[in-house]
C-alpha positions in Angstrom: 0.1 0.0 0.1 1.4 3.4 -1.0 0.9 6.1 1.6 1.2 9.9 0.6 3.3 11.9 2.5 0.3 14.3 3.1 -1.6 11.4 4.8 1.2 10.3 6.6 1.7 13.7 8.1 -1.9 14.2 8.9 -1.9 11.0 10.9 1.4 11.8 12.6 -0.2 14.8 14.2 -2.6 12.6 16.2 -0.6 12.7 19.4 -0.9 9.7 21.9 -2.6 12.0 24.2 -5.5 12.6 21.8 -5.7 9.0 21.0 -6.1 8.1 24.8 -9.0 10.8 25.3 -11.7 8.9 23.6 -12.8 5.6 25.1 -12.7 2.4 22.9 -16.2 1.7 21.5 -16.7 -1.1 23.8 -16.0 0.6 26.9 -18.9 3.0 26.1 -21.1 -0.1 25.5 -19.8 -1.8 28.8 -20.8 1.3 30.9 -24.2 1.2 29.3 -24.7 -2.3 30.2 -23.6 -1.7 33.9 -26.1 1.2 33.9 -28.8 -1.1 32.5 -28.1 -3.6 35.3 -26.6 -6.1 32.6 -23.4 -8.0 33.6 -20.2 -6.6 32.5 -18.2 -8.5 30.0 -15.4 -10.4 31.6 -12.9 -9.8 28.9 -11.8 -6.3 28.9 -11.8 -4.1 25.4 -8.5 -4.7 23.7 -8.2 -0.9 23.2 -6.4 0.9 20.3 -3.7 -0.3 18.0 -1.6 2.4 16.6 0.7 0.2 14.2 3.3 -0.5 16.7 4.2 -3.9 15.5 5.9 -4.9 18.8 2.6 -4.7 20.3 0.6 -6.4 17.6 0.7 -9.9 18.7 -0.7 -9.0 22.2 -3.3 -6.7 20.7 -4.5 -9.2 18.2 -4.9 -12.1 20.8 -6.9 -9.6 23.1 -9.3 -8.5 20.1 -9.7 -12.2 19.2 -10.8 -13.0 22.8 -12.8 -9.9 22.9 -14.7 -10.7 19.7 -15.3 -14.2 21.0 -16.5 -13.2 24.3 -18.9 -10.7 22.9 -20.2 -13.3 20.3 -19.2 -11.1 17.5 -19.5 -13.9 14.7 -20.5 -12.1 11.7 -17.6 -11.2 9.3 -18.8 -7.7 8.6 -19.2 -7.0 12.2 -15.8 -8.5 13.2 -14.1 -6.2 10.4 -16.1 -3.2 11.6 -14.9 -3.8 15.1 -11.2 -4.3 14.3 -11.1 -1.3 11.9 -12.7 0.8 14.7 -9.8 0.1 16.8 -7.0 1.1 14.5 -5.9 4.6 15.1 -3.0 7.0 14.1 0.1 6.4 12.0 0.1 3.4 9.7 -2.8 1.5 11.3 -5.0 4.7 10.8 -4.1 5.0 7.3 -4.8 1.5 6.7 -8.2 1.6 8.5 -9.3 4.8 6.5 -8.2 3.2 3.2 -10.3 0.0 4.0 -13.2 2.0 5.1 -13.2 4.0 1.9 -13.2 0.9 0.0 -16.0 -0.7 2.0 -17.9 2.5 1.6 -17.3 2.5 -2.2 -18.4 -1.3 -2.4 -21.5 -0.4 -0.3 -22.4 2.5 -2.4 -22.1 0.4 -5.5 -24.2 -2.5 -4.1 -26.9 0.1 -3.0 -26.8 1.8 -6.4 -27.6 -1.4 -8.2 -30.5 -2.0 -5.9 -32.1 1.4 -6.3 
């Protein structure tokens, strides 16, 4: 995948502090479950992945366990959950490119239906 210098600079501007401000998507869901009196998931949210290859194996194991414990079985849902947790740097650029491709494919499918 070719990354333009402009896109790379854009994602480099996202600081670690900015990335840690927003809770990961499941953290919000868990807090809503607790408020509703539902049990909290026993597998914690794997958090964000920023493209640091030294942390990938550990993060990948955590996200696999998280998806299984939350019974995320549908392929599209699994892809969405993983892309939602890729932030900053190369990981963020990759996620955006994949999201753009998925949006384009979805738009094409919707266009053929309408």
